[in-house]
C-alpha positions, 0 to 999 in steps of 0.5 A: 468469541465477539469483541465490542467497543475497545477493550484493548488485550494482549496479541499473541505472536501468532495471531499477529503473524497471521493478520500479517500474512494476510494483510501481505497476501491481500495487498499482493492483488494490487501489484501482481500486474506491474512487472508484467503489464509488458506481456498482459497489456498488448494481449488484452488490445492496449497501447504501451502508453496506456499499459499503466492504466492497469495498475492505476486503475486498480489503486484508484480501486483500492482508494474508492474501496478505502472511502466507501468500503473501509468505514463500515467496519465503524458500523458492522461486524467486521469478520463479515465484511472482510469474507464479503470483499474476499469473495468479490476478490476471487471473482474478480480474479478469475475474471481477470484471468479470463479477460480478452479485451481491454475494457473488461480488464480494466473494470476488473482491474477497479473491481480487484481494488475496490475488494482488496480493502479488506486488509485495511480493515483488518489493521485497525482491528488488530490496533483495537486488539492491541495494548496501547503501549504496544500498538507500535510494535503490532502495527509495525509488525503488521505493516512488515507484512504488508509491505513484503506481500507488495514487494514479493507480488512483483518477483512472484508475478514475473516468475509465475508469468515467466513460466506459465503465463500472466493469466497463471498469476491471476489464478493463483492469486484467487487460490490465496483469496480462497486459503485466506478466507478459511483464515479468516473465518477460523482465526480471526476475533469477530468485533462488533462495533458500538457506533449506532448510526447509518453508513451515510452518516458515517461517510458524511462524517469522513468530513468533519473528521478531515476539517477538526483533525490537522494532524490527519490531514498533514500525515495523509498528504506527506505519506501521499507524496511519498507513497506516489514516488513509490509507484512511479519507481516500481511500475517505471523500473519493469519497463526500464530494466526490459527497455534498457538493460534486456532482462527477462521476465524472471531477472526482473523478479530477482531484482524484485526481491532485492527491494524486499529488504526495505521491509525490515523498516516497519518493526524497527521503526515500530519500536522506536515510535513507541519509545517516543522517536517518532518525530526523528525518523518521520524526517530521516524517512523524508529525508532519505525518500528525497534522496534516493533517486539522485545517484541514478541521474548519473551514468554510473557503471553498475546502474541496475546496481544503483536501481537496486539500492534506490529501489531498497532506500524507497521502500525503506523511507515510504514504509517507516513514513507509512507506520509512523503516520499510522500510529499517529492517526490511530491515537487520535480518536480509537472509537473512530480509527476505521475511519481515520484509516479509510481516510489516511490510506485513500490518500496514500492510494490516490497519491499511489495511483498518480505515480502509477498513472504518470509512469508509462507517459513520464518515461516515453517522453523523459526517459529514465531523467524524467522519471528520476527528477519527478519522484525526488520531487514528491518526497521533497514537498513532503519534507518541506511541508513536516518541517513547516507544519512541524515549526508552526506547531513548536511555536504554537506551543512554545 
């Protein structure tokens, strides 16, 4: 059945679960390299100082895809767009598994990022198909699948690399893309947007949407800062665990599994947002993100446990803030959801790319103390910005 325009209808729990599974498996492509850069970089000729380029270029590619590809979901049939991007993902992942030079590896990482944006076509599609009353809950459940994909990508990557080598990780990911393409083809409804315009006019409209929607600008900036902190932590912590604690790839995988506990945030937060607690939970998420790194600055016993708890809290806070931001942004103009999503998620992954990019040089210069201080500062700025803007909005309304 083809969906035209914006005609919300109840989504079955099965379809929500399928969408969440697809989102998790697609977004995992961006993170498979994160815990294995110590193995991967030397084999393709990258130095320790430039190893984090593998992760940051993937995220930069994702941001480019969000900006230039995702807006097409407001113009062309959504299922077709997703299948094309999945085909590019498959080819890029296979190419990465075969790569043996730094330039080829970095170009393919960029392509993996660009082509993984099909997940950000799926999420607005789910918002179109859900009712206003249940939109927060549906998005929360789907974002839980997305976060599980982000978090489980790391332990899965570590385990596969430990037993079969790092190239097997990308062959595995390519196989997942074939599976997802089949699922999307048979299970996801088609949707033909009602927009009648050109691609270039659509891109030009992004600037106007940014200018005309202050809430979109604010939520994009605040979440970008939060996600930069998240990426800085998860790009640097495998190196910390390997060098300072002597953990193997399998042990690092077990550590990363602990962080998956943060995925419980999404469905809880989605329901709270539907009940009108968006402001309170937004504030709480930023406070948690700003404070969770502080204990790790001190020379405490059981340092690995402290790092694991930090991982749970930063995951929880970032995921909660992302769901709340998406729900608020999607409510602005239903017919522009794909473009709103493009702006919102592009900003987030630019922040993530910055966090990943500075991880290696920051750790080499300042160690874990430098990482923790910068990772604290980013959500702290987000918290201050949020308090200032909400205070101004309250005065304007009074």
